[in-house]
Backbone as JSON, one array per atom type, in Angstrom:
{
  "sequence": "MKSNSIKSKLQAGGVSIGTFMFEFDTTGIGRIASEAGAEFAVFDMEHTGWSMETIRMLVATSRSTEMLPIVRIPTTEYHFIARVLDMGATGIMVPMVESVEQAQRIVDSAKYPPTGRRGAAFCIAHDDYSNGDIVEKINFANNEGILIAQIETVAGVANADAIAAVEGIDVLWIGHFDLTSSLGIPGQFEHPKFKAAVDTVLAACRSHGKIPGFLAGDVATGRDVLNQGFRMIAYGGDLWLYQAALRRGICELNDHLAAGR",
  "N": [[227.42, 84.71, 205.74], [227.98, 82.57, 208.55], [231.06, 81.98, 209.97], [232.71, 79.04, 211.24], [233.89, 79.29, 214.14], [234.7, 77.67, 216.28], [235.46, 75.3, 215.06], [237.73, 75.96, 213.56], [239.33, 76.72, 215.68], [239.58, 74.31, 217.12], [240.83, 72.71, 215.19], [243.26, 73.93, 215.15], [244.39, 72.99, 217.41], [243.26, 73.82, 219.77], [240.9, 74.19, 222.55], [237.42, 73.81, 223.05], [234.63, 74.94, 224.85], [231.36, 74.32, 225.72], [227.83, 73.79, 226.07], [224.9, 71.77, 226.85], [221.48, 71.66, 225.72], [218.35, 70.8, 226.87], [215.81, 71.32, 227.87], [214.85, 74.02, 228.1], [213.26, 75.63, 225.9], [213.35, 78.39, 224.74], [213.24, 81.72, 223.32], [215.32, 83.13, 224.31], [217.31, 81.5, 225.38], [219.64, 80.69, 223.99], [221.02, 83.11, 223.73], [221.4, 83.7, 226.41], [223.1, 81.6, 227.21], [225.27, 82.11, 225.55], [226.1, 84.61, 226.51], [227.0, 83.79, 228.96], [229.34, 82.61, 228.29], [229.49, 80.25, 226.84], [230.73, 78.52, 224.07], [229.52, 76.94, 222.25], [226.32, 75.37, 221.8], [224.63, 72.37, 222.24], [221.7, 71.44, 220.94], [219.25, 69.27, 221.85], [217.65, 66.59, 220.21], [217.32, 63.95, 220.57], [216.47, 62.99, 223.1], [214.52, 64.75, 223.99], [212.12, 65.16, 222.63], [211.71, 67.42, 221.17], [210.49, 69.24, 218.41], [210.99, 69.75, 214.83], [210.23, 72.36, 214.31], [210.6, 73.61, 216.79], [213.39, 73.29, 217.07], [214.19, 74.79, 214.88], [213.51, 77.39, 215.73], [215.19, 77.64, 217.99], [217.74, 77.42, 216.86], [217.68, 79.6, 215.08], [217.45, 81.81, 216.82], [219.83, 81.65, 218.11], [221.81, 82.13, 216.28], [222.41, 84.79, 216.08], [224.22, 85.31, 218.0], [227.53, 84.98, 219.53], [227.85, 82.36, 220.09], [227.78, 79.03, 218.8], [225.27, 77.11, 217.22], [224.57, 73.71, 217.56], [223.04, 70.64, 216.62], [221.78, 67.76, 218.12], [220.68, 65.08, 216.48], [218.01, 62.59, 216.33], [218.56, 60.12, 215.12], [220.45, 58.36, 212.57], [219.64, 59.64, 209.84], [218.96, 60.92, 206.61], [216.98, 62.93, 206.31], [216.87, 64.17, 208.79], [219.5, 65.12, 209.16], [220.11, 66.8, 206.88], [218.0, 68.65, 207.01], [218.23, 70.02, 209.52], [220.65, 71.27, 209.12], [220.0, 72.91, 206.95], [218.32, 74.62, 208.31], [220.1, 76.18, 209.61], [221.86, 75.23, 211.53], [225.12, 74.94, 212.87], [226.45, 72.61, 213.06], [226.15, 69.02, 213.43], [225.29, 66.44, 215.75], [225.46, 62.98, 216.04], [223.88, 60.23, 217.43], [224.88, 56.95, 218.72], [226.79, 55.86, 216.83], [228.22, 53.34, 214.97], [229.64, 52.11, 212.91], [231.73, 52.17, 209.94], [230.22, 52.5, 207.63], [227.92, 53.78, 208.58], [229.04, 56.17, 209.56], [229.98, 57.22, 207.16], [227.57, 57.63, 205.87], [226.58, 59.74, 207.35], [228.37, 61.8, 206.64], [227.91, 61.9, 203.86], [225.26, 62.76, 203.82], [225.44, 65.27, 204.92], [227.12, 66.85, 203.42], [227.51, 68.82, 200.47], [227.44, 67.86, 196.95], [230.62, 67.67, 195.2], [231.35, 66.09, 197.34], [229.39, 64.95, 199.01], [225.86, 64.2, 199.18], [223.97, 66.08, 199.78], [220.98, 67.88, 199.41], [220.46, 70.75, 197.37], [219.81, 74.01, 198.42], [219.47, 77.41, 198.48], [219.9, 80.86, 199.59], [218.41, 80.74, 201.91], [217.86, 79.9, 205.38], [220.37, 78.78, 206.23], [222.38, 80.07, 204.79], [221.98, 82.62, 205.55], [219.96, 83.88, 204.13], [221.04, 85.15, 201.97], [222.23, 86.54, 198.86], [224.62, 85.4, 196.39], [227.63, 83.73, 195.23], [227.12, 80.44, 194.16], [228.87, 78.22, 194.14], [230.82, 79.08, 195.9], [229.29, 79.17, 198.23], [228.66, 76.44, 198.55], [231.23, 75.32, 198.96], [231.91, 76.68, 201.29], [229.95, 75.75, 203.14], [230.52, 72.99, 203.13], [233.08, 73.0, 204.22], [232.87, 74.37, 206.66], [230.92, 73.24, 208.35], [230.46, 71.2, 211.24], [230.87, 67.85, 212.13], [229.78, 65.44, 214.31], [230.34, 62.37, 215.7], [228.85, 60.14, 217.85], [230.27, 57.91, 220.09], [229.2, 55.25, 221.71], [228.65, 52.63, 222.29], [229.53, 49.13, 222.56], [230.14, 48.13, 220.01], [230.66, 50.52, 218.67], [233.02, 51.38, 219.94], [234.72, 49.27, 219.23], [234.95, 49.76, 216.54], [236.04, 52.25, 216.46], [238.5, 53.3, 215.52], [238.32, 52.93, 212.73], [236.04, 54.45, 212.2], [236.96, 56.99, 212.92], [238.72, 57.36, 210.88], [237.21, 58.1, 208.72], [236.81, 60.5, 206.3], [235.7, 63.74, 206.85], [234.22, 63.35, 209.16], [234.47, 65.0, 212.17], [234.6, 64.98, 214.98], [234.84, 62.63, 217.62], [232.65, 61.67, 219.97], [232.25, 60.7, 223.21], [229.56, 58.96, 224.54], [228.88, 58.65, 227.63], [227.13, 57.49, 229.57], [225.47, 55.74, 228.05], [227.5, 54.18, 226.97], [228.63, 52.87, 229.22], [226.42, 51.34, 229.91], [226.16, 49.7, 227.65], [228.48, 48.28, 227.93], [227.82, 46.71, 230.05], [228.09, 47.69, 232.6], [226.53, 49.74, 234.02], [226.78, 53.2, 234.62], [229.23, 53.01, 235.93], [231.88, 54.62, 236.02], [234.48, 54.48, 236.77], [235.28, 51.98, 236.27], [237.45, 49.45, 234.98], [236.82, 48.5, 232.37], [235.37, 50.61, 231.2], [237.26, 52.66, 231.29], [239.21, 51.59, 229.61], [237.82, 51.56, 227.21], [237.49, 54.31, 226.77], [240.18, 55.03, 226.44], [240.67, 53.7, 224.05], [239.09, 55.14, 222.22], [240.23, 57.7, 222.45], [242.78, 57.13, 221.46], [242.15, 56.5, 218.82], [241.29, 58.99, 217.92], [243.68, 60.48, 218.16], [245.25, 59.13, 216.31], [244.07, 59.73, 213.86], [243.76, 62.44, 213.73], [241.43, 63.56, 214.81], [238.89, 65.15, 216.87], [238.4, 64.59, 220.29], [235.4, 64.37, 222.22], [233.24, 65.25, 225.05], [230.65, 65.12, 227.52], [230.58, 66.88, 230.41], [229.37, 66.57, 233.59], [229.91, 68.04, 235.84], [232.27, 70.39, 237.3], [234.58, 69.15, 238.29], [234.66, 66.71, 236.88], [234.92, 67.79, 234.35], [237.49, 68.95, 234.51], [238.99, 66.6, 234.77], [238.54, 65.24, 232.31], [239.52, 67.08, 230.49], [242.21, 66.97, 231.22], [242.72, 64.42, 230.35], [242.8, 64.73, 227.65], [240.58, 65.37, 226.12], [238.98, 67.67, 223.94], [236.76, 69.03, 223.13], [234.29, 70.11, 224.99], [231.26, 69.78, 226.67], [229.74, 71.54, 229.18], [227.61, 70.44, 231.45], [223.95, 70.59, 231.36], [221.04, 72.52, 230.51], [218.74, 72.1, 232.25], [219.84, 70.65, 234.43], [221.81, 72.36, 235.37], [220.3, 74.57, 236.16], [218.69, 73.36, 238.13], [220.64, 72.52, 239.99], [221.76, 74.97, 240.8], [219.5, 76.22, 241.9], [218.84, 74.41, 243.95], [221.13, 74.62, 245.56], [221.02, 77.33, 246.43], [218.55, 77.38, 247.84], [219.04, 75.48, 249.83], [221.11, 76.77, 251.23], [219.78, 79.02, 252.22], [217.86, 77.77, 253.85], [219.6, 76.59, 255.67], [220.57, 78.9, 256.85], [218.26, 79.83, 258.11], [217.88, 77.73, 259.93], [220.14, 77.98, 261.54], [219.64, 80.32, 262.85], [217.7, 79.79, 264.69]],
  "CA": [[227.4, 83.38, 206.35], [228.71, 82.59, 209.82], [232.19, 81.06, 210.02], [232.72, 78.13, 212.38], [235.06, 79.68, 214.93], [235.19, 76.58, 217.13], [236.11, 74.29, 214.24], [239.09, 76.42, 213.29], [240.04, 76.69, 216.96], [239.89, 72.92, 217.42], [241.8, 72.23, 214.2], [244.55, 74.52, 215.5], [244.85, 72.37, 218.64], [242.65, 74.43, 220.93], [239.82, 73.55, 223.29], [236.17, 74.57, 223.02], [233.74, 74.55, 225.94], [229.98, 74.75, 225.51], [226.84, 73.2, 226.97], [223.76, 71.08, 226.23], [220.13, 72.18, 225.98], [217.36, 69.73, 226.86], [214.53, 71.64, 228.48], [214.38, 75.41, 228.02], [213.14, 75.99, 224.48], [212.92, 79.77, 224.72], [213.97, 82.55, 222.37], [216.47, 83.76, 224.96], [218.26, 80.57, 226.0], [220.91, 80.74, 223.29], [221.7, 84.35, 224.08], [221.81, 83.58, 227.82], [224.27, 80.72, 227.26], [226.39, 82.82, 224.91], [226.56, 85.65, 227.44], [227.71, 83.1, 230.04], [230.64, 82.19, 227.79], [229.44, 79.0, 226.08], [231.13, 78.7, 222.68], [228.55, 76.21, 221.45], [225.26, 74.66, 222.52], [224.04, 71.23, 221.53], [220.26, 71.35, 221.15], [219.03, 67.82, 221.78], [216.41, 66.02, 219.7], [217.28, 62.51, 220.86], [215.77, 62.67, 224.34], [213.62, 65.81, 224.43], [210.85, 65.24, 221.9], [211.61, 68.69, 220.46], [210.14, 69.13, 217.0], [211.79, 70.53, 213.9], [209.87, 73.77, 214.47], [211.29, 74.09, 217.99], [214.81, 73.38, 216.75], [214.36, 75.93, 213.97], [213.5, 78.61, 216.53], [216.37, 77.69, 218.84], [218.9, 77.71, 216.01], [217.56, 80.96, 214.54], [217.68, 82.81, 217.86], [221.21, 81.53, 218.56], [222.75, 82.53, 215.23], [222.77, 86.2, 216.25], [225.19, 85.39, 219.09], [228.86, 84.41, 219.26], [227.75, 80.92, 220.31], [227.38, 78.29, 217.61], [224.26, 76.09, 217.49], [224.74, 72.34, 217.05], [221.83, 69.87, 216.92], [221.87, 66.3, 218.17], [219.51, 64.49, 215.85], [217.67, 61.35, 217.03], [219.06, 58.92, 214.46], [221.22, 58.63, 211.35], [218.75, 59.7, 208.68], [219.21, 62.1, 205.77], [216.03, 64.02, 206.49], [217.24, 64.91, 209.99], [220.79, 65.77, 208.97], [220.04, 67.89, 205.92], [217.03, 69.66, 207.41], [218.74, 70.9, 210.58], [221.68, 72.11, 208.51], [219.3, 73.95, 206.19], [217.77, 75.57, 209.28], [221.17, 77.05, 210.06], [222.75, 74.63, 212.52], [226.52, 74.95, 212.49], [226.91, 71.23, 213.03], [225.24, 68.0, 213.93], [225.79, 65.32, 216.55], [224.68, 61.79, 215.72], [224.08, 59.21, 218.47], [225.0, 55.52, 218.45], [227.53, 55.57, 215.59], [228.84, 52.04, 215.23], [230.31, 51.52, 211.76], [232.23, 53.04, 208.88], [229.1, 52.78, 206.73], [227.07, 54.79, 209.23], [229.79, 57.42, 209.56], [230.0, 57.74, 205.79], [226.21, 58.12, 205.58], [226.49, 61.07, 207.97], [229.11, 62.74, 205.78], [227.2, 62.02, 202.57], [224.01, 63.51, 204.02], [225.72, 66.63, 205.39], [227.96, 67.6, 202.48], [227.04, 68.99, 199.09], [228.3, 67.26, 195.92], [230.86, 66.25, 194.93], [231.74, 65.37, 198.55], [228.24, 64.19, 199.52], [224.65, 64.22, 198.37], [223.0, 67.0, 200.39], [220.19, 68.61, 198.44], [220.83, 72.16, 197.29], [218.83, 75.08, 198.64], [220.25, 78.58, 198.84], [219.13, 82.04, 199.99], [217.53, 80.35, 203.0], [218.42, 80.18, 206.71], [221.76, 78.38, 206.45], [223.28, 81.08, 204.22], [221.48, 83.92, 206.02], [219.04, 84.45, 203.14], [221.85, 86.09, 201.2], [222.64, 86.22, 197.51], [226.05, 85.13, 196.3], [228.1, 82.66, 194.35], [226.67, 79.13, 194.65], [230.04, 77.37, 194.39], [231.41, 79.58, 197.14], [228.43, 78.73, 199.34], [228.85, 74.99, 198.69], [232.53, 75.09, 199.58], [231.84, 77.21, 202.66], [229.16, 74.83, 203.96], [231.25, 71.72, 203.26], [234.27, 73.19, 205.05], [232.6, 74.97, 207.96], [230.07, 72.4, 209.18], [231.17, 70.26, 212.12], [230.14, 66.58, 212.21], [230.16, 64.77, 215.56], [229.86, 60.99, 215.82], [228.89, 59.67, 219.24], [230.71, 56.53, 220.33], [228.53, 54.95, 222.98], [228.34, 51.2, 222.37], [230.68, 48.23, 222.38], [230.45, 48.1, 218.58], [231.26, 51.79, 218.32], [234.4, 51.37, 220.42], [235.47, 48.31, 218.42], [235.16, 50.34, 215.22], [236.38, 53.66, 216.64], [239.61, 53.69, 214.65], [237.82, 53.0, 211.36], [235.12, 55.6, 212.14], [237.79, 58.18, 212.96], [239.4, 57.48, 209.6], [236.28, 58.59, 207.7], [237.02, 61.91, 206.01], [234.49, 64.53, 207.05], [233.89, 63.26, 210.57], [235.38, 65.9, 212.87], [234.67, 64.74, 216.43], [234.3, 61.41, 218.23], [232.13, 62.13, 221.27], [231.86, 59.55, 224.03], [228.32, 59.0, 225.3], [229.4, 57.82, 228.72], [226.1, 56.66, 230.21], [225.12, 54.64, 227.14], [228.64, 53.28, 226.8], [228.73, 51.95, 230.36], [225.31, 50.38, 229.81], [226.51, 48.73, 226.61], [229.55, 47.44, 228.47], [227.28, 45.92, 231.15], [228.51, 48.28, 233.87], [225.86, 51.04, 233.98], [227.16, 54.25, 235.55], [230.5, 52.73, 236.63], [232.86, 55.33, 235.19], [235.83, 54.14, 237.22], [235.5, 50.57, 235.94], [238.51, 49.26, 233.97], [236.26, 48.35, 231.02], [235.04, 51.93, 230.68], [238.51, 53.39, 231.08], [239.86, 51.03, 228.43], [237.06, 52.02, 226.05], [237.85, 55.71, 226.59], [241.54, 55.05, 225.89], [240.58, 53.28, 222.65], [238.55, 56.26, 221.44], [241.26, 58.74, 222.43], [243.85, 56.69, 220.55], [241.63, 56.63, 217.45], [241.32, 60.43, 217.6], [245.07, 60.89, 217.95], [245.76, 58.49, 215.11], [243.49, 60.28, 212.64], [243.63, 63.88, 213.83], [240.06, 63.94, 215.14], [238.71, 65.81, 218.17], [237.59, 63.85, 221.26], [234.43, 65.2, 222.92], [232.66, 64.65, 226.27], [229.74, 65.93, 228.34], [230.99, 66.86, 231.81], [228.26, 66.97, 234.43], [230.38, 68.95, 236.89], [233.57, 70.98, 237.02], [235.63, 68.17, 238.58], [234.72, 65.81, 235.73], [235.45, 68.58, 233.26], [238.95, 69.03, 234.68], [239.56, 65.28, 234.51], [238.53, 64.88, 230.89], [240.48, 67.97, 229.84], [243.54, 66.42, 231.48], [242.86, 63.21, 229.52], [243.01, 65.09, 226.25], [239.35, 65.77, 225.42], [239.15, 69.07, 223.55], [235.45, 69.66, 222.93], [233.64, 69.76, 226.25], [229.99, 70.41, 227.05], [229.57, 71.59, 230.63], [226.25, 70.3, 231.92], [222.79, 70.86, 230.54], [220.24, 73.61, 231.07], [217.89, 71.71, 233.38], [220.65, 70.23, 235.58], [222.48, 73.54, 235.91], [219.28, 75.34, 236.86], [218.29, 72.64, 239.34], [221.74, 72.54, 240.97], [221.87, 76.33, 241.36], [218.33, 76.45, 242.74], [218.98, 73.58, 245.16], [222.19, 75.19, 246.4], [220.53, 78.55, 247.07], [217.5, 77.05, 248.81], [219.68, 74.8, 250.97], [221.85, 77.76, 252.02], [218.8, 79.84, 252.94], [217.31, 76.94, 254.92], [220.66, 76.48, 256.69], [220.6, 80.18, 257.56], [217.11, 79.84, 259.02], [218.09, 76.78, 261.02], [221.19, 78.5, 262.42], [219.12, 81.46, 263.63], [216.69, 79.37, 265.64]],
  "C": [[228.34, 83.35, 207.55], [229.81, 81.54, 209.83], [232.14, 80.24, 211.31], [233.99, 78.37, 213.2], [235.6, 78.54, 215.78], [235.89, 75.5, 216.31], [237.54, 74.7, 213.93], [239.94, 76.4, 214.56], [240.48, 75.27, 217.3], [240.94, 72.37, 216.46], [243.19, 72.78, 214.48], [245.1, 73.97, 216.81], [244.25, 72.94, 219.9], [241.54, 73.61, 221.55], [238.58, 74.44, 223.19], [235.24, 74.02, 224.1], [232.35, 75.16, 225.69], [229.05, 74.09, 226.5], [225.79, 72.46, 226.15], [222.47, 71.79, 226.6], [219.12, 71.04, 225.81], [215.94, 70.2, 227.18], [213.99, 73.03, 228.14], [214.37, 75.87, 226.56], [212.55, 77.4, 224.36], [213.75, 80.56, 223.72], [215.22, 83.18, 222.98], [217.56, 82.81, 225.39], [219.62, 80.57, 225.31], [221.71, 81.97, 223.64], [222.18, 84.33, 225.53], [223.09, 82.74, 227.91], [225.49, 81.39, 226.64], [226.97, 83.87, 225.84], [227.34, 85.05, 228.61], [229.06, 82.58, 229.59], [230.65, 80.89, 227.02], [229.79, 79.27, 224.62], [230.2, 77.96, 221.72], [227.47, 75.67, 222.37], [224.79, 73.53, 221.64], [222.57, 71.17, 221.91], [219.83, 69.92, 220.85], [217.66, 67.46, 221.22], [216.25, 64.55, 220.09], [216.39, 62.19, 222.05], [214.69, 63.67, 224.74], [212.23, 65.74, 223.81], [210.67, 66.57, 221.18], [211.38, 68.46, 218.97], [211.11, 69.93, 216.14], [211.48, 72.03, 214.05], [210.55, 74.37, 215.7], [212.78, 74.27, 217.72], [215.07, 74.57, 215.84], [214.4, 77.25, 214.74], [214.77, 78.74, 217.36], [217.63, 78.02, 218.04], [218.85, 79.16, 215.53], [217.89, 82.01, 215.59], [219.09, 82.72, 218.44], [222.21, 82.07, 217.54], [223.15, 84.0, 215.33], [223.83, 86.4, 217.33], [226.56, 84.89, 218.63], [228.84, 82.89, 219.39], [227.24, 80.21, 219.07], [226.37, 77.2, 217.95], [224.57, 74.77, 216.78], [223.49, 71.57, 217.45], [222.18, 68.4, 217.0], [220.57, 65.75, 217.62], [219.22, 63.14, 216.51], [218.26, 60.09, 216.42], [219.72, 59.29, 213.15], [220.32, 58.55, 210.13], [218.98, 61.01, 207.94], [218.27, 63.24, 206.11], [216.24, 64.78, 207.8], [218.5, 65.74, 209.73], [220.66, 67.0, 208.07], [219.11, 69.0, 206.38], [217.57, 70.57, 208.5], [219.88, 71.77, 210.07], [221.05, 73.22, 207.68], [218.7, 75.01, 207.1], [218.84, 76.52, 209.83], [222.05, 76.5, 211.15], [224.18, 74.62, 212.0], [227.09, 73.55, 212.39], [225.86, 70.3, 213.55], [226.01, 66.99, 214.79], [224.86, 64.15, 216.3], [224.93, 60.71, 216.77], [224.31, 57.82, 217.89], [225.67, 55.22, 217.1], [228.39, 54.34, 215.83], [229.65, 51.47, 214.08], [230.82, 52.58, 210.81], [231.08, 53.45, 207.96], [228.19, 53.86, 207.31], [227.75, 56.15, 209.24], [229.81, 58.05, 208.17], [228.64, 58.28, 205.39], [226.0, 59.51, 206.19], [227.16, 62.11, 207.07], [228.37, 62.97, 204.47], [225.96, 62.89, 202.7], [224.26, 64.97, 204.36], [226.47, 67.49, 204.38], [227.31, 67.68, 201.11], [227.96, 68.23, 198.13], [229.45, 68.21, 195.56], [231.23, 65.43, 196.16], [230.63, 64.46, 199.05], [227.05, 64.32, 198.6], [223.57, 65.12, 198.97], [222.28, 67.79, 199.28], [220.45, 70.1, 198.51], [219.63, 73.07, 197.51], [219.6, 76.28, 199.15], [219.34, 79.79, 199.01], [218.04, 81.66, 201.0], [218.28, 80.54, 204.32], [219.91, 79.89, 206.8], [222.76, 79.35, 205.84], [222.77, 82.5, 204.49], [220.67, 84.66, 204.97], [219.76, 85.41, 202.17], [222.06, 85.6, 199.77], [224.14, 85.95, 197.5], [226.35, 83.97, 195.41], [227.77, 81.29, 194.94], [227.86, 78.23, 194.98], [230.72, 77.79, 195.68], [230.6, 79.13, 198.35], [228.59, 77.23, 199.61], [230.16, 74.69, 199.41], [232.55, 75.55, 201.03], [231.12, 76.23, 203.57], [229.9, 73.52, 204.19], [232.44, 71.84, 204.21], [233.95, 73.6, 206.48], [231.76, 74.1, 208.89], [230.88, 71.42, 210.01], [230.29, 69.03, 212.35], [230.69, 65.77, 213.38], [229.52, 63.39, 215.6], [229.98, 60.56, 217.27], [229.28, 58.19, 219.28], [230.18, 56.15, 221.69], [228.04, 53.52, 223.08], [229.62, 50.4, 222.21], [231.11, 48.2, 220.92], [231.13, 49.39, 218.14], [232.72, 51.87, 218.74], [235.25, 50.44, 219.55], [235.82, 48.89, 217.05], [235.62, 51.8, 215.28], [237.49, 54.1, 215.7], [239.14, 53.85, 213.2], [236.86, 54.18, 211.19], [235.91, 56.9, 212.1], [238.51, 58.42, 211.63], [238.51, 58.03, 208.49], [236.48, 60.09, 207.51], [235.69, 62.65, 206.11], [233.95, 64.44, 208.46], [234.93, 64.07, 211.34], [235.63, 65.51, 214.32], [234.14, 63.35, 216.75], [233.94, 61.77, 219.66], [231.66, 60.91, 222.05], [230.55, 59.84, 224.74], [228.49, 58.08, 226.49], [228.34, 56.98, 229.41], [225.72, 55.47, 229.32], [226.28, 53.66, 226.99], [228.79, 52.35, 227.99], [227.6, 50.94, 230.36], [225.62, 49.3, 228.79], [227.59, 47.77, 227.08], [229.07, 46.54, 229.61], [227.66, 46.42, 232.52], [227.86, 49.66, 234.01], [226.34, 52.01, 235.07], [228.48, 54.05, 236.27], [231.66, 53.34, 235.83], [234.3, 55.12, 235.63], [236.18, 52.69, 236.88], [236.58, 50.45, 234.86], [237.99, 49.1, 232.54], [235.95, 49.72, 230.4], [236.32, 52.71, 230.38], [239.25, 52.89, 229.84], [239.16, 51.48, 227.15], [237.4, 53.48, 225.73], [239.23, 55.83, 225.96], [241.53, 54.66, 224.41], [240.09, 54.42, 221.76], [239.57, 57.39, 221.36], [242.39, 58.38, 221.47], [243.42, 56.82, 219.1], [241.66, 58.09, 217.01], [242.74, 60.9, 217.33], [245.6, 60.35, 216.62], [245.29, 59.18, 213.83], [243.22, 61.78, 212.71], [242.21, 64.36, 214.08], [239.98, 64.46, 216.57], [237.9, 64.91, 219.09], [236.68, 64.78, 222.05], [233.76, 64.47, 224.07], [231.72, 65.64, 226.92], [230.13, 65.77, 229.8], [229.85, 67.39, 232.67], [228.63, 67.92, 235.55], [231.79, 69.4, 236.56], [234.69, 69.97, 237.24], [235.79, 67.19, 237.41], [235.3, 66.54, 234.52], [236.97, 68.69, 233.32], [239.6, 67.69, 234.31], [239.62, 64.97, 233.02], [239.41, 65.83, 230.08], [241.9, 67.46, 230.02], [243.79, 65.16, 230.66], [243.1, 63.52, 228.05], [241.76, 65.39, 225.47], [239.42, 67.27, 225.15], [237.85, 69.77, 223.15], [234.56, 69.19, 224.08], [232.32, 70.52, 226.38], [229.89, 70.36, 228.57], [228.08, 71.58, 230.95], [225.18, 70.54, 230.87], [221.88, 71.83, 231.25], [219.45, 73.21, 232.31], [218.69, 71.34, 234.62], [221.35, 71.43, 236.21], [221.51, 74.4, 236.7], [218.91, 74.67, 238.18], [219.38, 72.69, 240.41], [221.87, 73.92, 241.62], [220.71, 76.64, 242.29], [218.44, 75.68, 244.04], [220.0, 74.18, 246.11], [221.7, 76.43, 247.14], [219.48, 78.28, 248.13], [218.09, 76.38, 250.04], [220.42, 75.81, 251.86], [220.89, 78.66, 252.81], [218.16, 79.05, 254.08], [218.33, 76.74, 256.05], [220.73, 77.76, 257.52], [219.44, 80.28, 258.56], [217.32, 78.94, 260.22], [219.11, 77.31, 262.02], [220.67, 79.63, 263.31], [218.09, 81.06, 264.64], [217.27, 78.91, 266.94]]
}
């Protein structure tokens, strides 16, 4: 079974940098991202329409790398949480977490008894189809899985401290676009309301020993959020990184042509 290297790193006070996947559902994308240095990839189900079969392939082809596969499920439901973990995901990200009850439902669905109520299935993908002691496997899964609650609404911010206090939740991840929309200031990341909300979430993480997380769309934003104290950072997403690199190269070649005329 694969240990969660980023969880132990984060618990020791370190920083982990990974990326998001939204578009390129290929057998090589996990290995490509791992080779580039990503410590984790969040495979998104919320906005992509990717099926369980697609996620199963992406997780399976990533588990052979140093990079850890995490899945953002579309909503807080047991059948999403338990199934992606059974497929071998190292962790889950849950959008729109707004209450203690919702956070506890995430933990209950992700952990085996006596901590939670996850259904037992062994010698399958999540334990690498291996034989072994069942109690050891249960303890390993309960300890190694990483659970990420996205705080991206006014209600989520208001309850951030209580959500962070839920045992088993590891990361509070700010969904910045949704949060600004919920605050009535879409896309205004310099607005005092957004900055105050971020401070509230960071304070909740400090108070309860949880990890603050953020998706940085560019290096400058990444530097800023690292300086603020965020310690689990996703740098961009596959489609945006590809588009930006392609645009930059094409623009430079067109500039070269224009300069030679």
